C-alpha positions in Angstrom: 144.4 99.2 117.7 141.2 97.3 116.8 139.4 98.2 113.6 136.5 100.6 113.8 133.1 98.9 114.2 131.4 98.6 110.8 127.7 99.5 111.2 127.0 98.7 107.6 128.2 95.0 107.8 124.7 93.9 108.8 123.4 95.0 105.4 125.7 92.6 103.7 124.9 89.4 105.5 123.8 86.3 103.6 120.7 84.3 104.7 123.1 81.8 106.3 124.7 84.5 108.4 121.3 85.7 109.6 120.4 82.1 110.4 123.5 81.7 112.5 122.3 84.6 114.7 118.9 83.0 115.5 118.1 82.7 119.2 115.1 82.4 121.6 114.4 86.1 121.3 114.1 85.8 117.5 111.8 82.7 117.7 109.5 84.4 120.2 109.2 87.4 117.9 108.5 85.3 114.8 105.9 83.2 116.6 104.0 86.3 117.6 104.0 87.6 114.1 103.0 84.3 112.5 100.2 83.9 115.1 98.9 87.4 114.1 99.1 86.5 110.4 97.0 83.5 111.0 94.3 85.8 112.4 94.2 88.3 109.6 94.7 85.8 106.8 96.3 88.1 104.3 96.5 87.1 100.6 99.5 89.5 99.9 102.4 90.3 102.2 105.4 92.6 102.0 108.2 91.9 104.5 110.8 94.6 105.0 114.2 93.1 106.1 113.5 89.3 105.6 116.8 88.2 107.1 117.1 84.5 107.0 113.6 84.1 105.7 111.9 82.4 108.6 108.5 84.2 108.3 108.4 83.9 104.6 109.2 80.2 104.6 106.4 79.6 107.1 103.8 81.7 105.3 104.6 81.6 101.6 102.3 78.5 101.0 99.4 80.2 102.7 99.4 83.5 100.8 99.0 84.3 97.1 101.9 86.8 97.1 104.8 87.2 99.5 107.3 89.9 98.5 110.3 91.3 100.3 112.1 94.7 100.5 115.7 95.1 101.6 118.9 97.1 100.8 120.9 93.8 100.7 121.1 92.2 97.3 122.3 88.9 98.8 118.8 88.4 100.2 117.3 88.5 96.7 114.5 90.9 97.7 111.6 91.7 95.4 112.4 95.4 95.9 116.1 96.3 96.5 115.6 99.6 98.2 115.9 101.6 101.4 112.8 101.7 103.6 113.0 105.5 103.5 112.6 105.6 99.7 109.0 105.3 98.3 108.4 102.6 95.8 105.6 103.5 93.5 105.3 100.0 92.2 104.3 98.7 95.6 101.7 101.4 96.4 98.4 100.0 97.6 99.3 96.5 96.8 99.4 94.6 100.1 97.1 93.2 102.8 99.9 93.2 105.3 103.4 94.7 105.7 105.9 93.4 108.2 108.9 95.3 109.6 110.4 93.2 112.4 113.3 94.9 114.1 114.0 97.2 111.1 113.1 100.8 112.0 115.7 101.1 114.8 118.4 100.8 112.1 117.5 104.2 110.6 117.8 107.6 112.3 114.8 108.4 114.5 114.1 111.6 112.6 113.5 109.4 109.5 111.0 107.2 111.4 107.8 109.0 110.2 108.8 108.9 106.5 109.6 105.2 106.7 106.2 104.6 108.4 104.4 106.7 105.7 106.0 104.5 103.0 104.8 101.3 104.8 101.3 102.8 105.1 101.3 103.6 101.4 102.1 100.0 100.4 98.9 98.8 102.2 95.4 98.5 100.9 92.9 100.6 102.9 92.0 98.9 106.2 95.0 96.6 106.0 97.5 95.7 108.7 101.1 96.5 109.6 103.0 94.3 112.0 106.0 96.1 113.5 108.5 95.2 116.2 111.1 97.6 117.8 113.6 96.7 120.5 113.0 98.1 124.0 116.2 98.4 126.1 115.3 97.1 129.5 115.7 94.1 131.8 113.3 91.2 131.5 111.9 88.4 133.6 110.3 85.6 131.6 108.3 82.8 133.3 105.6 80.3 132.7 103.2 78.7 135.3 102.7 75.0 135.5 98.9 75.3 135.5 98.6 77.4 132.4 101.2 77.3 129.7 101.1 81.0 128.9 104.4 83.0 129.0 104.5 86.0 131.3 107.0 88.9 130.8 108.0 91.4 133.4 109.9 94.4 132.1 112.2 96.2 134.5 113.4 99.6 133.2 117.1 100.3 133.1 118.1 102.4 136.2 119.3 105.6 134.4 119.6 107.4 137.7 122.1 104.7 138.9 124.2 105.0 135.7 124.3 108.8 135.6 126.7 109.4 138.5 129.2 107.1 136.8 129.0 109.0 133.5 127.4 106.0 131.8 124.6 105.9 129.3 122.1 103.2 128.6 123.9 100.9 126.2 122.0 99.7 123.1 122.9 97.3 120.3 125.8 98.8 118.3 123.9 98.0 115.0 121.0 100.3 116.1 120.6 104.0 115.8 118.1 104.1 118.7 115.8 101.9 120.8 112.9 102.7 123.1 114.1 102.7 126.7 117.5 104.1 125.7 116.9 107.2 127.8 116.0 109.4 124.8 113.3 107.7 122.8 109.9 106.8 124.3 107.1 104.6 123.3 104.8 107.7 123.0 107.3 109.2 120.5 107.1 106.1 118.4 103.3 106.0 118.6 103.0 109.6 117.7 105.0 108.9 114.5 102.8 106.0 113.7 99.6 108.1 114.0 101.1 110.9 111.9 102.0 108.3 109.3 98.3 107.4 109.0 98.0 104.4 111.2 95.5 103.5 113.9 97.2 101.6 116.8 95.1 98.5 117.5 97.4 97.2 120.3 100.9 96.9 121.5 102.2 93.6 122.9 105.3 93.3 125.2 107.6 90.6 124.0 111.1 89.7 125.3 113.4 92.5 124.1 110.8 94.1 121.7 107.5 95.8 121.6 105.1 94.4 119.0 102.6 96.8 117.3 99.6 95.8 115.3 98.6 98.8 113.2 95.7 99.4 110.8 95.7 101.7 107.8 92.6 104.0 107.8 90.1 103.5 105.1 
């Protein structure tokens, strides 16, 4: 009998182990975040779940302060803590917080409190950059006359799976994903608004949705 899957193993990875998992999907997500950072030009950034440190290594020379938050001590975070636990020391300190593919690792019922904490770490009027996986099928293409990527999202056919007793499969490391048959984008955005954010826009990327949020004030 195979050993039971360990959902906590991901929280013990070293930066090298995160680096080994990099693929096109990761790079597209990081590129979108870095591009947004160049627009808002923050002087202070807090990244939750820095992983292999790609975004930090790109941006650290362009900001005065780049801090990280993670439960994994192997990543040497500035704050070793769970995203659901409020850190008073970080309150109102940052121009931007980043949570890239992080929130789906906690139970959905804890989403609002995690978002409230992220909101509290921001200065008034500052920005949160958040990505969350969306379980679906994707077509990705680029035209020869304009080098701009296009993404077509095809929802998973739940009606097709249901007669076979199957559910929409999600990443085993995740507690939930949008498009999983239970959690919808509107549910996520309701939690964002309740947490005190204004939704500036949502961008579809391959595998994830990318939200640009503003803290009121």
